All heavy atoms as TSV, in Angstrom:
chain	resi	resn	atom	element	x	y	z
A	1	MET	N	N	84.345	127.825	96.632
A	1	MET	CA	C	85.391	127.311	97.499
A	1	MET	C	C	85.644	125.846	97.134
A	1	MET	O	O	84.708	125.082	96.957
A	1	MET	CB	C	84.954	127.435	98.966
A	1	MET	CG	C	86.071	127.123	99.941
A	1	MET	SD	S	85.593	127.328	101.654
A	1	MET	CE	C	85.884	129.062	101.878
A	2	ARG	N	N	86.856	125.473	97.048
A	2	ARG	CA	C	87.196	124.107	96.667
A	2	ARG	C	C	87.059	123.167	97.854
A	2	ARG	O	O	87.156	123.571	99.008
A	2	ARG	CB	C	88.613	124.062	96.130
A	2	ARG	CG	C	88.764	124.910	94.895
A	2	ARG	CD	C	90.096	124.668	94.268
A	2	ARG	NE	N	90.323	125.606	93.187
A	2	ARG	CZ	C	90.180	125.300	91.920
A	2	ARG	NH1	N	89.819	124.098	91.560
A	2	ARG	NH2	N	90.387	126.202	91.000
A	3	TRP	N	N	86.854	121.877	97.550
A	3	TRP	CA	C	86.617	120.886	98.598
A	3	TRP	C	C	87.812	120.749	99.516
A	3	TRP	O	O	87.666	120.514	100.707
A	3	TRP	CB	C	86.241	119.535	97.996
A	3	TRP	CG	C	87.365	118.879	97.243
A	3	TRP	CD1	C	87.640	119.006	95.917
A	3	TRP	CD2	C	88.356	118.028	97.781
A	3	TRP	NE1	N	88.743	118.291	95.585
A	3	TRP	CE2	C	89.223	117.666	96.724
A	3	TRP	CE3	C	88.626	117.526	99.046
A	3	TRP	CZ2	C	90.314	116.842	96.901
A	3	TRP	CZ3	C	89.712	116.692	99.216
A	3	TRP	CH2	C	90.537	116.359	98.153
A	4	TRP	N	N	89.041	120.905	99.006
A	4	TRP	CA	C	90.218	120.735	99.856
A	4	TRP	C	C	90.362	121.882	100.839
A	4	TRP	O	O	90.911	121.715	101.924
A	4	TRP	CB	C	91.503	120.554	99.033
A	4	TRP	CG	C	91.765	121.646	98.026
A	4	TRP	CD1	C	91.355	121.683	96.737
A	4	TRP	CD2	C	92.493	122.842	98.255
A	4	TRP	NE1	N	91.787	122.840	96.128
A	4	TRP	CE2	C	92.496	123.570	97.052
A	4	TRP	CE3	C	93.141	123.378	99.350
A	4	TRP	CZ2	C	93.117	124.806	96.923
A	4	TRP	CZ3	C	93.771	124.606	99.219
A	4	TRP	CH2	C	93.753	125.299	98.005
A	5	LYS	N	N	89.831	123.053	100.509
A	5	LYS	CA	C	89.836	124.166	101.457
A	5	LYS	C	C	88.874	123.886	102.609
A	5	LYS	O	O	89.181	124.142	103.773
A	5	LYS	CB	C	89.444	125.470	100.758
A	5	LYS	CG	C	90.506	126.037	99.876
A	5	LYS	CD	C	90.060	127.370	99.302
A	5	LYS	CE	C	91.097	127.950	98.383
A	5	LYS	NZ	N	90.654	129.238	97.832
A	6	VAL	N	N	87.720	123.339	102.263
A	6	VAL	CA	C	86.733	123.003	103.290
A	6	VAL	C	C	87.278	121.911	104.200
A	6	VAL	O	O	87.159	121.978	105.425
A	6	VAL	CB	C	85.402	122.555	102.643
A	6	VAL	CG1	C	84.433	122.054	103.692
A	6	VAL	CG2	C	84.796	123.695	101.847
A	7	ALA	N	N	87.927	120.907	103.616
A	7	ALA	CA	C	88.506	119.822	104.413
A	7	ALA	C	C	89.613	120.355	105.318
A	7	ALA	O	O	89.736	119.947	106.480
A	7	ALA	CB	C	89.033	118.728	103.498
A	8	GLY	N	N	90.412	121.263	104.805
A	8	GLY	CA	C	91.485	121.857	105.607
A	8	GLY	C	C	90.948	122.669	106.760
A	8	GLY	O	O	91.461	122.599	107.891
A	9	LEU	N	N	89.910	123.447	106.523
A	9	LEU	CA	C	89.306	124.243	107.595
A	9	LEU	C	C	88.647	123.340	108.648
A	9	LEU	O	O	88.731	123.617	109.844
A	9	LEU	CB	C	88.280	125.211	107.017
A	9	LEU	CG	C	88.862	126.373	106.221
A	9	LEU	CD1	C	87.733	127.191	105.586
A	9	LEU	CD2	C	89.724	127.253	107.108
A	10	ALA	N	N	88.025	122.260	108.193
A	10	ALA	CA	C	87.411	121.330	109.139
A	10	ALA	C	C	88.489	120.651	109.982
A	10	ALA	O	O	88.319	120.463	111.194
A	10	ALA	CB	C	86.592	120.283	108.396
A	11	GLY	N	N	89.599	120.291	109.372
A	11	GLY	CA	C	90.702	119.696	110.115
A	11	GLY	C	C	91.284	120.656	111.129
A	11	GLY	O	O	91.580	120.280	112.268
A	12	LEU	N	N	91.445	121.901	110.741
A	12	LEU	CA	C	91.963	122.923	111.647
A	12	LEU	C	C	91.015	123.123	112.835
A	12	LEU	O	O	91.459	123.231	113.982
A	12	LEU	CB	C	92.154	124.237	110.890
A	12	LEU	CG	C	92.779	125.375	111.671
A	12	LEU	CD1	C	94.191	125.006	112.112
A	12	LEU	CD2	C	92.801	126.634	110.826
A	13	ALA	N	N	89.731	123.151	112.570
A	13	ALA	CA	C	88.749	123.295	113.645
A	13	ALA	C	C	88.795	122.096	114.586
A	13	ALA	O	O	88.685	122.242	115.812
A	13	ALA	CB	C	87.348	123.453	113.065
A	14	GLY	N	N	89.002	120.902	114.042
A	14	GLY	CA	C	89.096	119.705	114.871
A	14	GLY	C	C	90.314	119.726	115.760
A	14	GLY	O	O	90.249	119.361	116.942
A	15	VAL	N	N	91.444	120.163	115.232
A	15	VAL	CA	C	92.671	120.261	116.032
A	15	VAL	C	C	92.495	121.283	117.151
A	15	VAL	O	O	92.899	121.049	118.289
A	15	VAL	CB	C	93.871	120.619	115.129
A	15	VAL	CG1	C	95.093	120.988	115.945
A	15	VAL	CG2	C	94.190	119.459	114.203
A	16	ALA	N	N	91.893	122.416	116.835
A	16	ALA	CA	C	91.668	123.446	117.848
A	16	ALA	C	C	90.735	122.947	118.943
A	16	ALA	O	O	90.980	123.171	120.139
A	16	ALA	CB	C	91.088	124.700	117.198
A	17	ALA	N	N	89.682	122.243	118.569
A	17	ALA	CA	C	88.740	121.717	119.564
A	17	ALA	C	C	89.411	120.676	120.458
A	17	ALA	O	O	89.174	120.641	121.663
A	17	ALA	CB	C	87.532	121.117	118.858
A	18	THR	N	N	90.263	119.848	119.871
A	18	THR	CA	C	90.981	118.845	120.658
A	18	THR	C	C	91.906	119.522	121.657
A	18	THR	O	O	92.000	119.104	122.820
A	18	THR	CB	C	91.792	117.913	119.738
A	18	THR	OG1	O	90.889	117.287	118.829
A	18	THR	CG2	C	92.527	116.865	120.523
A	19	GLY	N	N	92.575	120.568	121.252
A	19	GLY	CA	C	93.449	121.312	122.155
A	19	GLY	C	C	92.691	121.915	123.316
A	19	GLY	O	O	93.162	121.909	124.454
A	20	VAL	N	N	91.513	122.429	123.052
A	20	VAL	CA	C	90.687	123.006	124.114
A	20	VAL	C	C	90.286	121.938	125.118
A	20	VAL	O	O	90.359	122.139	126.330
A	20	VAL	CB	C	89.439	123.698	123.513
A	20	VAL	CG1	C	88.432	124.052	124.592
A	20	VAL	CG2	C	89.855	124.935	122.740
A	21	VAL	N	N	89.877	120.778	124.635
A	21	VAL	CA	C	89.464	119.690	125.526
A	21	VAL	C	C	90.633	119.225	126.376
A	21	VAL	O	O	90.491	119.010	127.589
A	21	VAL	CB	C	88.871	118.521	124.703
A	21	VAL	CG1	C	88.681	117.295	125.557
A	21	VAL	CG2	C	87.556	118.944	124.079
A	22	LEU	N	N	91.802	119.064	125.781
A	22	LEU	CA	C	92.973	118.627	126.535
A	22	LEU	C	C	93.394	119.658	127.576
A	22	LEU	O	O	93.747	119.306	128.701
A	22	LEU	CB	C	94.132	118.335	125.585
A	22	LEU	CG	C	93.960	117.133	124.673
A	22	LEU	CD1	C	95.128	117.023	123.708
A	22	LEU	CD2	C	93.824	115.867	125.491
A	23	ALA	N	N	93.362	120.924	127.227
A	23	ALA	CA	C	93.735	121.978	128.170
A	23	ALA	C	C	92.767	122.026	129.346
A	23	ALA	O	O	93.174	122.195	130.498
A	23	ALA	CB	C	93.772	123.329	127.460
A	24	ARG	N	N	91.493	121.846	129.074
A	24	ARG	CA	C	90.499	121.862	130.148
A	24	ARG	C	C	90.720	120.695	131.116
A	24	ARG	O	O	90.656	120.861	132.323
A	24	ARG	CB	C	89.093	121.786	129.552
A	24	ARG	CG	C	87.996	121.902	130.579
A	24	ARG	CD	C	86.635	121.773	129.963
A	24	ARG	NE	N	86.443	122.792	128.942
A	24	ARG	CZ	C	85.541	122.721	127.979
A	24	ARG	NH1	N	84.770	121.652	127.891
A	24	ARG	NH2	N	85.409	123.678	127.090
A	25	GLY	N	N	90.998	119.512	130.574
A	25	GLY	CA	C	91.258	118.351	131.416
A	25	GLY	C	C	92.516	118.522	132.248
A	25	GLY	O	O	92.558	118.140	133.422
A	26	GLU	N	N	93.529	119.109	131.678
A	26	GLU	CA	C	94.783	119.327	132.405
A	26	GLU	C	C	94.563	120.311	133.551
A	26	GLU	O	O	95.091	120.131	134.644
A	26	GLU	CB	C	95.858	119.842	131.457
A	26	GLU	CG	C	97.219	119.967	132.077
A	26	GLU	CD	C	97.811	118.641	132.502
A	26	GLU	OE1	O	97.442	117.602	131.921
A	26	GLU	OE2	O	98.628	118.635	133.438
A	27	ARG	N	N	93.781	121.344	133.313
A	27	ARG	CA	C	93.492	122.299	134.387
A	27	ARG	C	C	92.752	121.621	135.523
A	27	ARG	O	O	92.992	121.911	136.694
A	27	ARG	CB	C	92.658	123.464	133.850
A	27	ARG	CG	C	93.505	124.627	133.430
A	27	ARG	CD	C	92.667	125.830	133.071
A	27	ARG	NE	N	92.480	125.809	131.626
A	27	ARG	CZ	C	91.315	125.873	131.013
A	27	ARG	NH1	N	90.215	125.985	131.694
A	27	ARG	NH2	N	91.251	125.821	129.707
A	28	ARG	N	N	91.829	120.719	135.209
A	28	ARG	CA	C	91.099	119.998	136.260
A	28	ARG	C	C	92.046	119.121	137.069
A	28	ARG	O	O	91.946	119.039	138.281
A	28	ARG	CB	C	90.012	119.130	135.651
A	28	ARG	CG	C	88.802	119.888	135.238
A	28	ARG	CD	C	87.704	118.933	134.809
A	28	ARG	NE	N	86.670	119.655	134.099
A	28	ARG	CZ	C	85.950	119.139	133.135
A	28	ARG	NH1	N	86.157	117.915	132.743
A	28	ARG	NH2	N	85.020	119.853	132.550
A	29	ARG	N	N	92.961	118.441	136.384
A	29	ARG	CA	C	93.895	117.570	137.095
A	29	ARG	C	C	94.828	118.358	137.996
A	29	ARG	O	O	95.130	117.957	139.100
A	29	ARG	CB	C	94.716	116.758	136.094
A	29	ARG	CG	C	94.005	115.560	135.553
A	29	ARG	CD	C	94.945	114.674	134.792
A	29	ARG	NE	N	95.422	115.278	133.555
A	29	ARG	CZ	C	94.744	115.295	132.423
A	29	ARG	NH1	N	93.548	114.760	132.371
A	29	ARG	NH2	N	95.237	115.852	131.350
A	30	ARG	N	N	95.295	119.476	137.542
A	30	ARG	CA	C	96.241	120.276	138.322
A	30	ARG	C	C	95.561	121.042	139.457
A	30	ARG	O	O	96.242	121.588	140.318
A	30	ARG	CB	C	96.982	121.235	137.409
A	30	ARG	CG	C	97.922	120.518	136.481
A	30	ARG	CD	C	98.710	121.511	135.657
A	30	ARG	NE	N	99.515	120.820	134.680
A	30	ARG	CZ	C	100.812	120.573	134.843
A	30	ARG	NH1	N	101.403	120.962	135.935
A	30	ARG	NH2	N	101.481	119.931	133.916
A	31	ALA	N	N	94.255	121.114	139.481
A	31	ALA	CA	C	93.542	121.841	140.519
A	31	ALA	C	C	93.531	121.077	141.846
A	31	ALA	O	O	93.311	121.668	142.892
A	31	ALA	CB	C	92.108	122.137	140.085
A	32	TYR	N	N	93.780	119.776	141.826
A	32	TYR	CA	C	93.766	118.984	143.046
A	32	TYR	C	C	95.115	119.031	143.740
A	32	TYR	O	O	96.154	119.017	143.099
A	32	TYR	CB	C	93.452	117.517	142.729
A	32	TYR	CG	C	92.058	117.285	142.227
A	32	TYR	CD1	C	91.848	116.748	140.968
A	32	TYR	CD2	C	90.958	117.589	143.004
A	32	TYR	CE1	C	90.576	116.526	140.502
A	32	TYR	CE2	C	89.679	117.367	142.550
A	32	TYR	CZ	C	89.494	116.836	141.295
A	32	TYR	OH	O	88.242	116.609	140.834
A	33	THR	N	N	95.087	119.050	145.060
A	33	THR	CA	C	96.323	118.940	145.828
A	33	THR	C	C	96.678	117.460	145.937
A	33	THR	O	O	95.802	116.598	145.778
A	33	THR	CB	C	96.157	119.533	147.232
A	33	THR	OG1	O	95.199	118.768	147.952
A	33	THR	CG2	C	95.719	120.995	147.168
A	34	PRO	N	N	97.927	117.140	146.216
A	34	PRO	CA	C	98.302	115.731	146.368
A	34	PRO	C	C	97.495	115.010	147.456
A	34	PRO	O	O	97.164	113.833	147.313
A	34	PRO	CB	C	99.781	115.792	146.733
A	34	PRO	CG	C	100.253	117.072	146.143
A	34	PRO	CD	C	99.090	118.016	146.252
A	35	GLU	N	N	97.139	115.716	148.511
A	35	GLU	CA	C	96.345	115.098	149.579
A	35	GLU	C	C	94.948	114.740	149.093
A	35	GLU	O	O	94.406	113.688	149.430
A	35	GLU	CB	C	96.252	116.040	150.787
A	35	GLU	CG	C	97.548	116.222	151.530
A	35	GLU	CD	C	98.479	117.218	150.854
A	35	GLU	OE1	O	97.994	118.070	150.065
A	35	GLU	OE2	O	99.692	117.126	151.090
A	36	GLU	N	N	94.358	115.622	148.267
A	36	GLU	CA	C	93.030	115.338	147.722
A	36	GLU	C	C	93.073	114.131	146.791
A	36	GLU	O	O	92.177	113.284	146.834
A	36	GLU	CB	C	92.500	116.548	146.960
A	36	GLU	CG	C	92.115	117.723	147.836
A	36	GLU	CD	C	91.741	118.942	147.024
A	36	GLU	OE1	O	92.310	119.147	145.935
A	36	GLU	OE2	O	90.868	119.701	147.494
A	37	ILE	N	N	94.097	114.037	145.986
A	37	ILE	CA	C	94.230	112.893	145.083
A	37	ILE	C	C	94.374	111.611	145.884
A	37	ILE	O	O	93.742	110.593	145.592
A	37	ILE	CB	C	95.433	113.088	144.147
A	37	ILE	CG1	C	95.158	114.262	143.218
A	37	ILE	CG2	C	95.716	111.825	143.349
A	37	ILE	CD1	C	96.345	114.685	142.403
A	38	ARG	N	N	95.196	111.643	146.925
A	38	ARG	CA	C	95.406	110.461	147.771
A	38	ARG	C	C	94.082	110.033	148.421
A	38	ARG	O	O	93.761	108.843	148.460
A	38	ARG	CB	C	96.451	110.785	148.838
A	38	ARG	CG	C	96.958	109.584	149.570
A	38	ARG	CD	C	98.109	109.934	150.505
A	38	ARG	NE	N	99.238	110.483	149.757
A	38	ARG	CZ	C	99.709	111.734	149.901
A	38	ARG	NH1	N	99.154	112.558	150.760
A	38	ARG	NH2	N	100.719	112.156	149.182
A	39	GLU	N	N	93.313	110.999	148.931
A	39	GLU	CA	C	92.022	110.677	149.553
A	39	GLU	C	C	91.072	110.041	148.540
A	39	GLU	O	O	90.376	109.072	148.854
A	39	GLU	CB	C	91.395	111.943	150.130
A	39	GLU	CG	C	92.099	112.461	151.369
A	39	GLU	CD	C	91.552	113.804	151.818
A	39	GLU	OE1	O	90.550	114.280	151.238
A	39	GLU	OE2	O	92.132	114.370	152.758
A	40	LYS	N	N	91.028	110.585	147.320
A	40	LYS	CA	C	90.148	110.035	146.291
A	40	LYS	C	C	90.548	108.609	145.925
A	40	LYS	O	O	89.693	107.739	145.744
A	40	LYS	CB	C	90.176	110.913	145.041
A	40	LYS	CG	C	89.443	112.220	145.199
A	40	LYS	CD	C	89.537	113.030	143.928
A	40	LYS	CE	C	88.823	114.337	144.067
A	40	LYS	NZ	N	87.427	114.237	143.702
A	41	LEU	N	N	91.851	108.358	145.804
A	41	LEU	CA	C	92.313	107.017	145.469
A	41	LEU	C	C	91.990	106.026	146.582
A	41	LEU	O	O	91.552	104.904	146.320
A	41	LEU	CB	C	93.818	107.027	145.180
A	41	LEU	CG	C	94.225	107.717	143.886
A	41	LEU	CD1	C	95.735	107.797	143.795
A	41	LEU	CD2	C	93.664	106.981	142.687
A	42	HIS	N	N	92.180	106.439	147.837
A	42	HIS	CA	C	91.842	105.560	148.956
A	42	HIS	C	C	90.345	105.261	148.979
A	42	HIS	O	O	89.925	104.138	149.269
A	42	HIS	CB	C	92.287	106.182	150.278
A	42	HIS	CG	C	93.755	106.089	150.522
A	42	HIS	ND1	N	94.407	104.902	150.746
A	42	HIS	CD2	C	94.708	107.045	150.567
A	42	HIS	CE1	C	95.692	105.124	150.917
A	42	HIS	NE2	N	95.911	106.427	150.801
A	43	ALA	N	N	89.525	106.262	148.673
A	43	ALA	CA	C	88.075	106.054	148.644
A	43	ALA	C	C	87.691	105.076	147.533
A	43	ALA	O	O	86.832	104.212	147.732
A	43	ALA	CB	C	87.359	107.388	148.444
A	44	ARG	N	N	88.345	105.169	146.373
A	44	ARG	CA	C	88.050	104.239	145.272
A	44	ARG	C	C	88.421	102.812	145.646
A	44	ARG	O	O	87.688	101.871	145.346
A	44	ARG	CB	C	88.825	104.628	144.022
A	44	ARG	CG	C	88.238	105.768	143.266
A	44	ARG	CD	C	88.992	105.934	141.969
A	44	ARG	NE	N	88.661	107.181	141.321
A	44	ARG	CZ	C	89.285	107.634	140.258
A	44	ARG	NH1	N	90.269	106.949	139.735
A	44	ARG	NH2	N	88.928	108.771	139.719
A	45	VAL	N	N	89.565	102.651	146.287
A	45	VAL	CA	C	89.996	101.306	146.683
A	45	VAL	C	C	89.023	100.728	147.701
A	45	VAL	O	O	88.616	99.575	147.601
A	45	VAL	CB	C	91.431	101.348	147.247
A	45	VAL	CG1	C	91.791	100.031	147.909
A	45	VAL	CG2	C	92.411	101.667	146.143
A	46	THR	N	N	88.635	101.538	148.675
A	46	THR	CA	C	87.684	101.074	149.685
A	46	THR	C	C	86.354	100.711	149.045
A	46	THR	O	O	85.763	99.690	149.375
A	46	THR	CB	C	87.471	102.179	150.746
A	46	THR	OG1	O	88.739	102.538	151.289
A	46	THR	CG2	C	86.560	101.697	151.848
A	47	GLU	N	N	85.891	101.522	148.123
A	47	GLU	CA	C	84.631	101.253	147.429
A	47	GLU	C	C	84.726	99.978	146.592
A	47	GLU	O	O	83.810	99.175	146.560
A	47	GLU	CB	C	84.284	102.437	146.534
A	47	GLU	CG	C	82.989	102.297	145.792
A	47	GLU	CD	C	82.746	103.496	144.906
A	47	GLU	OE1	O	82.719	104.615	145.438
A	47	GLU	OE2	O	82.593	103.305	143.683
A	48	GLY	N	N	85.841	99.784	145.938
A	48	GLY	CA	C	86.026	98.608	145.092
A	48	GLY	C	C	86.093	97.321	145.882
A	48	GLY	O	O	85.563	96.292	145.466
A	49	THR	N	N	86.727	97.350	147.031
A	49	THR	CA	C	86.812	96.139	147.844
A	49	THR	C	C	85.500	95.866	148.567
A	49	THR	O	O	85.195	94.717	148.871
A	49	THR	CB	C	87.961	96.238	148.862
A	49	THR	OG1	O	87.784	97.400	149.670
A	49	THR	CG2	C	89.301	96.291	148.159
A	50	ALA	N	N	84.706	96.894	148.822
A	50	ALA	CA	C	83.423	96.710	149.497
A	50	ALA	C	C	82.401	96.060	148.553
A	50	ALA	O	O	81.472	95.387	149.005
A	50	ALA	CB	C	82.889	98.031	150.007
A	51	ASP	N	N	82.558	96.247	147.251
A	51	ASP	CA	C	81.618	95.695	146.277
A	51	ASP	C	C	81.752	94.182	146.139
A	51	ASP	O	O	80.812	93.512	145.739
A	51	ASP	CB	C	81.823	96.334	144.918
A	51	ASP	CG	C	81.359	97.792	144.902
A	51	ASP	OD1	O	80.619	98.163	145.829
A	51	ASP	OD2	O	81.735	98.515	143.982
A	52	LYS	N	N	82.906	93.651	146.420
A	52	LYS	CA	C	83.115	92.212	146.268
A	52	LYS	C	C	82.411	91.490	147.397
A	52	LYS	O	O	82.530	91.830	148.564
A	52	LYS	CB	C	84.605	91.898	146.288
A	52	LYS	CG	C	85.329	92.472	145.102
A	52	LYS	CD	C	86.774	92.097	145.120
A	52	LYS	CE	C	87.469	92.705	143.910
A	52	LYS	NZ	N	88.885	92.436	143.911
A	53	THR	N	N	81.662	90.459	147.031
A	53	THR	CA	C	80.922	89.696	148.032
A	53	THR	C	C	81.603	88.361	148.277
A	53	THR	O	O	82.175	87.767	147.375
A	53	THR	CB	C	79.469	89.457	147.557
A	53	THR	OG1	O	79.530	88.735	146.337
A	53	THR	CG2	C	78.724	90.767	147.367
A	54	PRO	N	N	81.501	87.848	149.479
A	54	PRO	CA	C	82.119	86.529	149.767
A	54	PRO	C	C	81.300	85.372	149.201
A	54	PRO	O	O	81.675	84.235	149.361
A	54	PRO	CB	C	82.163	86.502	151.289
A	54	PRO	CG	C	81.112	87.446	151.733
A	54	PRO	CD	C	81.015	88.493	150.664
A	55	ALA	N	N	80.197	85.664	148.520
A	55	ALA	CA	C	79.347	84.591	147.981
A	55	ALA	C	C	80.090	83.782	146.917
A	55	ALA	O	O	79.823	82.596	146.727
A	55	ALA	CB	C	78.079	85.184	147.381
A	56	ALA	N	N	81.005	84.384	146.219
A	56	ALA	CA	C	81.761	83.673	145.181
A	56	ALA	C	C	82.605	82.566	145.801
A	56	ALA	O	O	82.811	81.514	145.199
A	56	ALA	CB	C	82.643	84.648	144.428
A	57	ALA	N	N	83.090	82.733	147.012
A	57	ALA	CA	C	83.900	81.722	147.685
A	57	ALA	C	C	83.012	80.563	148.180
A	57	ALA	O	O	83.469	79.437	148.278
A	57	ALA	CB	C	84.651	82.335	148.851
A	58	ASP	N	N	81.747	80.836	148.453
A	58	ASP	CA	C	80.833	79.811	148.969
A	58	ASP	C	C	80.310	78.903	147.862
A	58	ASP	O	O	79.794	77.834	148.131
A	58	ASP	CB	C	79.644	80.463	149.669
A	58	ASP	CG	C	80.068	81.203	150.929
A	58	ASP	OD1	O	81.142	80.849	151.476
A	58	ASP	OD2	O	79.357	82.132	151.348
A	59	GLU	N	N	80.404	79.311	146.617
A	59	GLU	CA	C	79.829	78.544	145.511
A	59	GLU	C	C	80.627	77.276	145.185
A	59	GLU	O	O	80.132	76.417	144.504
A	59	GLU	CB	C	79.738	79.423	144.271
A	59	GLU	CG	C	78.692	80.510	144.396
A	59	GLU	CD	C	78.644	81.383	143.157
A	59	GLU	OE1	O	79.335	81.081	142.182
A	59	GLU	OE2	O	77.921	82.395	143.183
A	60	GLY	N	N	81.853	77.177	145.626
A	60	GLY	CA	C	82.711	76.067	145.262
A	60	GLY	C	C	82.298	74.761	145.735
A	60	GLY	O	O	81.603	73.895	145.431
């Protein structure tokens, strides 16, 4: 088997694997309802603002 055939098959396998990963991620994203997404985003914002400490303002 020539090297360019092996490279072509490896490239084809890489493209197929990338497609599988993208399809799986898209299915996960579409599985959430808009309300669930909104709740998750609100939880992230609340978590992010809770991590900030007022000690940085006292250092001045």
